[in-house]
C-alpha positions in Angstrom: 0.0 0.2 0.1 1.6 3.3 -0.9 2.1 5.9 1.8 0.2 8.9 1.9 1.0 12.0 1.1 -0.3 13.8 4.1 2.2 11.0 5.7 5.0 11.5 3.0 4.5 15.9 3.8 4.5 15.1 7.5 7.6 13.4 7.9 9.3 16.1 5.1 8.5 19.5 7.5 9.4 16.9 10.7 12.8 16.2 9.1 12.9 19.8 7.8 12.5 21.6 11.1 15.1 18.3 12.5 17.5 20.7 10.5 16.6 23.7 11.4 16.6 23.1 15.2 20.1 20.7 15.0 21.4 23.5 12.7 20.3 26.8 14.9 22.0 24.5 18.0 25.3 23.9 16.0 25.7 28.0 15.7 27.0 28.8 19.2 24.4 27.0 21.6 26.7 23.8 22.3 29.4 24.2 24.4 32.1 21.4 23.2 35.3 22.7 22.0 35.6 19.6 19.7 32.8 21.1 17.5 34.5 22.3 15.3 32.3 25.2 12.8 29.9 22.9 10.9 26.2 23.0 9.6 23.4 20.4 9.2 23.1 19.3 4.8 20.4 16.6 5.6 18.5 14.4 8.6 17.2 10.9 7.1 14.2 10.2 9.1 13.6 5.8 9.6 10.8 4.8 8.4 9.2 4.1 11.5 10.2 7.2 13.3 12.0 5.7 16.3 15.7 6.7 14.5 16.8 9.7 12.2 20.6 10.2 11.6 21.7 13.4 10.6 24.0 14.1 8.5 26.8 17.3 9.2 29.2 19.2 6.9 32.1 20.5 9.3 34.9 23.2 7.7 38.2 21.9 8.7 39.8 19.0 8.9 40.0 15.5 8.6 40.7 15.2 12.0 38.2 17.8 13.1 36.4 15.9 11.1 36.3 13.1 14.0 36.3 15.5 16.5 33.2 17.0 15.7 31.9 13.4 14.9 32.9 12.6 18.8 31.3 16.3 20.6 28.1 15.8 18.9 27.6 11.8 19.5 28.5 13.1 23.2 25.6 15.7 23.5 23.4 13.5 21.3 20.9 13.2 24.2 20.9 17.1 25.1 20.1 18.0 21.8 17.5 15.6 21.9 16.0 16.8 24.8 16.2 20.6 23.4 14.1 19.3 20.2 11.6 17.5 22.9 11.1 21.6 24.5 11.5 23.4 21.6 9.4 20.7 19.7 6.6 20.1 22.2 6.6 16.6 20.4 6.2 13.5 23.6 8.8 11.4 21.6 12.2 12.7 19.5 14.0 9.8 17.4 17.1 8.5 18.3 19.8 10.3 16.5 23.1 9.4 14.9 25.7 12.1 13.4 27.2 11.5 10.4 29.9 13.7 8.4 29.1 14.4 5.1 32.4 14.9 2.9 30.3 15.2 -0.6 31.1 18.5 -1.2 34.7 17.4 -0.6 34.6 14.6 -2.8 32.2 16.8 -5.6 35.0 19.5 -5.3 38.1 16.6 -5.5 36.2 15.0 -8.6 35.3 18.4 -10.3 39.1 18.5 -9.8 40.2 15.7 -11.8 38.3 16.7 -14.8 39.6 19.9 -15.0 42.9 18.2 -15.3 42.1 15.7 -17.5 41.0 18.4 -20.1 43.8 20.2 -19.8 45.6 16.6 -20.3 42.8 16.7 -23.9 43.9 20.1 -24.8 47.7 19.6 -24.6 47.9 16.2 -26.6 45.2 18.3 -29.8 47.5 20.9 -29.8 50.7 19.3 -29.4 52.3 18.6 -33.6 52.1 14.8 -33.8 55.6 13.3 -34.3 55.8 11.7 -37.2 55.2 15.6 -38.5 58.4 17.2 -37.4 60.6 13.5 -38.1 60.0 14.5 -41.9 61.5 17.8 -41.6 
């Protein structure tokens, strides 16, 4: 049986609200020094609504990403309590955090594609070795 449109709309609103509220907390309400400047890229709610995965993009190195992830996992009880108070709901799903490296991967792929284009341009502009050998 297909999921009803109202239920899908509700899930989308809930995940959007989670992303907004957690993003606001990341901007300055969490006092853990391990948490580097970061922002929420996506929230994925499990079909039953019992758990949610929060994807976070971190501005910094790999070590800062790992420290931020550890700090967020430590603070997830506080974050759940804050979400419960702010949203006025009885149940807030169990939160797990994951680092979103998609932007960094996209940048790396763009860099590699640029290198390939430059290499192809050099190959087309350099004359063939047979033409220079006859002269």
